N, C-alpha and C positions, 0 to 999 in steps of 0.2 A: 575483574569481569570473568564470568563463567565461560566454559567452553561453548562454542556455537558451531552450527553446521549450515552452510549456504545451500539453498535449493532454488532453482530458477525456472521450473516448467511453467510457471504462471506469468513469466515476463511479458509485459506489454498488455496484459488483460485490463480492460476498462473496468473501474470499480467506483463505488460511492461509499465512503466511510460513514458509519453510524456508531461512533464511540459511546460506550455505556457510562452514564453518570456513576460516580463512585468507584470506578476502576482505577486502582492506585497507579497503574502504568501510564495513565493519560494526564496530560497537562493542558494549559490554555491553547497551545498551538493545535492540538488534536481537535478541540472543539471549534476552533476558528475555521478549520478545513472540513468539518462535518457537513455532509450533504453535497459537497463539491465533487465533480468528476475528476478522477485521476487515473493513473496507470501504474501497475505494479512494475517495479524495476527488478526486484528480487525478493525472495523470502528467506528468512533465517530462523532457525530454531534455537531458542535460548531457554534453558531450564525446563524443557519439555513443552514449551508453548511456541507456536509459530507466529511470527510477526512478518508483515509485508512492508517493504520500503516503497511508499507510494509517492510518485512524482506528479506535480500539478502544473497547469499551464503557465504559472508564474515562475516555474523552475524551482519551487520549494519542494523539499522532500520531507515527508512526515511518516513516522512508523505507526502502524495500527495492527492490532491482533487480527489475524486472518478471519476469525469468526465474526468480526464486526464490519466486514466488507460485503456489500451487495456487488456481485460480479455479473458482468454482461459478457457471457461466453460467445455470443454471436458477433460481437464487434471485432474489427480488425485488430490484431495485436501489434502494438507499436509503443515506443516511448518517445520522449522529446529528443532523445539522442539519435533516433532513426530519421533518415531523410523523409521529407514530405512526399507522398506519392503524387505523380503528375498524371 
């Protein structure tokens, strides 16, 4: 595995993935979660491309290229690890 660098300024941002057909880095799980709302847990750069580790309400984690995510910057930033606000 190549060297990678973690970056987390987007942690908790609400996103909706739109994986591109034919992208070699995507498999069936990426398309299964396409169009579902998730939250970024962290981002990582591998071989010059940024991927986001996206968590979903069923506690599954799926990686997507950052450019394939629609981001809702106005939403509260949180992940399923954060306590639910009261």
